[in-house]
C-alpha positions in Angstrom: -16.4 36.1 10.7 -16.5 34.2 7.4 -12.7 34.2 7.1 -12.4 33.1 10.7 -14.7 30.1 10.2 -12.8 29.1 7.1 -9.5 29.2 9.0 -11.0 27.0 11.7 -12.2 24.5 9.1 -8.8 24.4 7.4 -7.2 23.9 10.7 -9.6 21.1 11.6 -8.7 19.3 8.3 -5.0 19.8 9.0 -5.3 18.4 12.5 -7.2 15.4 11.2 -4.5 14.7 8.6 -1.8 15.0 11.2 -3.4 12.8 13.9 -5.3 10.1 11.9 -2.6 7.5 12.1 -2.8 3.8 11.0 -3.3 1.0 13.5 0.1 -0.8 12.8 3.8 0.0 13.2 6.5 -1.1 10.7 10.1 -1.8 11.6 12.7 -0.7 9.1 16.3 0.7 9.2 16.4 0.0 13.0 13.5 2.2 13.9 9.7 2.1 13.7 7.4 3.9 11.2 3.7 4.6 11.2 1.3 5.6 8.5 -0.9 8.7 8.2 -4.3 8.7 6.6 -4.6 11.6 4.2 -7.7 12.9 2.6 -7.4 10.4 -0.4 -4.6 8.0 0.6 -2.4 6.5 3.3 1.3 7.0 3.5 4.3 6.6 5.8 4.7 9.5 8.2 7.7 11.8 7.8 9.4 11.0 11.1 10.2 7.5 12.6 9.5 6.4 16.1 11.8 5.1 18.9 11.9 1.2 18.6 12.0 0.9 22.4 8.8 -1.1 23.3 8.2 1.2 26.3 8.8 4.5 24.4 7.8 4.9 20.7 8.6 8.6 21.0 8.8 10.5 17.7 12.5 10.8 16.9 14.4 14.0 16.1 16.2 14.0 12.8 19.8 15.0 13.5 22.9 14.9 11.3 24.3 12.0 13.2 21.1 10.0 13.2 17.6 9.7 14.7 17.6 10.9 18.4 15.1 9.9 21.1 14.7 12.7 23.7 13.1 10.3 26.1 15.6 7.4 26.0 18.4 9.9 25.2 19.7 7.5 22.5 20.8 8.0 18.9 20.0 5.6 16.2 22.6 5.9 13.5 21.7 5.8 9.8 23.8 5.2 6.7 21.9 7.6 4.3 20.2 10.9 4.4 16.7 11.0 5.9 15.1 11.8 2.6 16.6 8.8 0.9 15.6 6.5 3.8 12.1 7.9 3.8 11.7 7.1 0.1 13.0 3.6 0.5 10.7 2.9 3.5 7.7 4.2 1.6 8.5 2.1 -1.4 9.0 -1.0 0.8 5.7 -0.3 2.6 3.8 0.1 -0.7 5.2 -3.3 -1.9 4.2 -4.9 1.5 0.6 -3.8 0.9 0.4 -6.0 -2.2 1.7 -9.3 -0.7 -1.7 -10.7 -0.1 -3.2 -9.6 -3.4 -3.9 -12.2 -6.1 -1.6 -12.1 -9.1 -3.1 -12.0 -12.6 -1.1 -12.3 -15.8 -1.7 -9.6 -18.4 0.1 -11.8 -20.9 -2.7 -14.4 -20.9 -6.1 -13.5 -22.4 -9.0 -13.8 -20.0 -10.9 -17.0 -20.7 -14.3 -18.4 -19.8 -15.0 -22.1 -20.0 -18.5 -22.5 -18.7 -20.6 -19.5 -17.5 -23.0 -21.7 -15.5 -23.5 -25.2 -14.3 -24.1 -27.9 -17.0 -26.1 -30.8 -15.6 -28.6 -33.6 -16.3 -30.7 -35.7 -14.0 -27.7 -37.5 -12.5 -24.5 -35.4 -12.9 -23.3 -31.8 -13.0 -20.1 -30.1 -14.1 -18.5 -26.7 -13.8 -15.2 -25.4 -15.3 -13.3 -22.2 -15.0 -9.8 -20.7 -15.7 -7.9 -19.9 -12.5 -4.6 -18.3 -11.8 -2.1 -19.0 -9.0 1.1 -16.9 -8.7 0.7 -15.8 -12.3 0.2 -19.3 -13.7 -2.9 -20.2 -15.6 -4.7 -23.5 -15.0 -8.2 -25.0 -15.6 -10.2 -26.2 -12.7 -13.0 -28.7 -13.4 -15.6 -29.7 -10.9 -18.1 -32.6 -11.4 -20.1 -35.0 -9.4 -23.4 -36.8 -8.9 -26.5 -34.7 -8.1 -27.1 -34.8 -4.3 -30.4 -33.7 -2.8 -29.6 -31.5 0.2 -26.2 -30.1 1.2 -23.3 -30.9 -1.1 -20.2 -32.0 0.8 -16.6 -31.9 -0.5 -16.4 -35.6 -0.8 -19.5 -35.6 -3.0 -17.8 -34.0 -6.0 -14.4 -34.1 -7.9 -12.0 -31.2 -8.3 -9.5 -31.6 -11.2 -6.6 -29.3 -12.1 -5.1 -28.9 -15.5 -1.8 -27.1 -15.1 -1.0 -25.6 -18.6 2.6 -24.4 -17.7 3.8 -27.7 -16.1 1.5 -29.9 -18.3 0.1 -31.8 -15.4 -3.2 -33.3 -14.5 -4.0 -33.5 -10.8 -7.0 -33.8 -8.5 -7.7 -32.6 -5.0 -7.5 -35.4 -2.4 -9.8 -33.5 -0.1 -12.6 -34.1 -2.7 -13.9 -37.2 -4.3 -11.5 -39.3 -6.2 -12.4 -38.9 -9.9 -11.7 -42.6 -10.5 -14.8 -43.4 -8.5 -16.8 -41.9 -11.3 -14.6 -42.4 -14.4 -12.6 -45.3 -15.8 -10.0 -43.0 -17.4 -9.3 -39.2 -17.4 -6.9 -37.9 -20.0 -5.4 -34.4 -20.8 -3.5 -33.7 -24.0 -1.0 -30.8 -23.8 1.1 -29.3 -26.6 4.1 -31.5 -25.8 2.7 -34.3 -23.7 -0.3 -36.4 -22.8 -1.1 -37.4 -19.2 -3.9 -39.5 -17.9 -5.4 -41.0 -14.7 -6.8 -44.6 -14.9 -9.0 -46.4 -12.5 -6.5 -49.1 -11.5 -3.4 -46.8 -11.6 -1.9 -46.7 -8.1 0.3 -43.7 -8.9 -2.6 -41.3 -9.2 -1.6 -37.6 -8.9 -3.5 -36.0 -6.1 -2.7 -32.8 -4.2 
């Protein structure tokens, strides 16, 4: 009886692995692919599906290509199934990272201010940010507002280290409404914003 129960438990795990599919389909090499949720990870299933929108039958792997028994249609392939499966899995793994932020391991992590610095009238925050692997400083400052702080109540300034640029966010308060001049000195250039300068760099 103990052996029988163990066999049932193993079968249950196997059934779950084989039927716990992902909630999206991926088109590649002229056919569709789905993912399988394993015990510890998710991966592309071994066999593709028919790309016909009214079918999606699991295709048979034949020497001449992938064959749909329902549509009675063969989808030719240029490589062996094992090579195609490796390529599709690699493409899918790369696709999963497209929305992830990029951090540069070549740049040391830096903290500018750990917390707000303020007095009775003004406050300032600063941090190091990264966008597409590029490092920049972001400085926020503004007047103290009692109640809810809106975007046009404070300034957001960007210091782009790689392009040596000084910019501010036009959706926030213009820094020249608080300052007469804002200057940034980079290794090979100096850039500044002045109160009466009409060519101010906003983004």
